[in-house]
N, C-alpha and C positions, 0 to 999 in steps of 0.2 A: 604714875597712875593718878587718876582724878579721884575725887572723894567717894564716888559711888562704885569704885572698884572696876571700872571699865577703862578702855583706852589701850594704847599700844603696849605699855608695860604689863598690864594685866593680861592681855592676849598672849604676849610672849611667855609669861609665867605659866599660863594655862596650857599652851601648846607644848612647852618644854616639859612640864609635869606629865602631860599625857604621853609624850614620847618616852620619857623615863619609865613610866609604868608599863608601857608597851614593851620596852626593852627587857625589863625585869620579868615580865610574864613569859617571855620566850615564844610567844604566839607566832611571831614572824621574824625573819632576818630583817634587820633594820633597813636594809636597802628596799624592802617592800613596804616600809611604813608610810610613804606618801599616799598610797591607796587608802590606808586607814585614816589618814588626815582628811582626805577628800570625803570619806564617809562620815566621819565624826563631826567635822567643822564645816562641810560644804564648800571647801576650797576647790578651785579648778586644779588641773594637773600641774600647771606651772607654779601656782601659788603654794601648793602642797610640797613640791620639790624645793622651793625657796625656803620654806619653813624647816624642812628636813636638813638642808645644808647649813642653815643658820644654827640649828641645834648641834650639828656635827662640829661646826666651828667653835661653838661654846664648849662642847665636851673636850675638844682638843686644847683649847685655852685652859680649861680646868686642869687637865692632865699635865700640862707643861708649866703651870703656874703663871701663865700670861693672862691677864684679864683685860 
């Protein structure tokens, strides 16, 4: 993250936090979350799915202790 709180690391943290809050809310099955990412962040369909799968990989790594 750069000094003003933007950049790839900040975006990753923001998107992953959003997905975690969405999961906790129970508003949607997480397989439907890319549509929410498109709405919230203006991602296109592919970009939203890429973020979703990155988050899923992150969650899997957390649950297995692999970072």
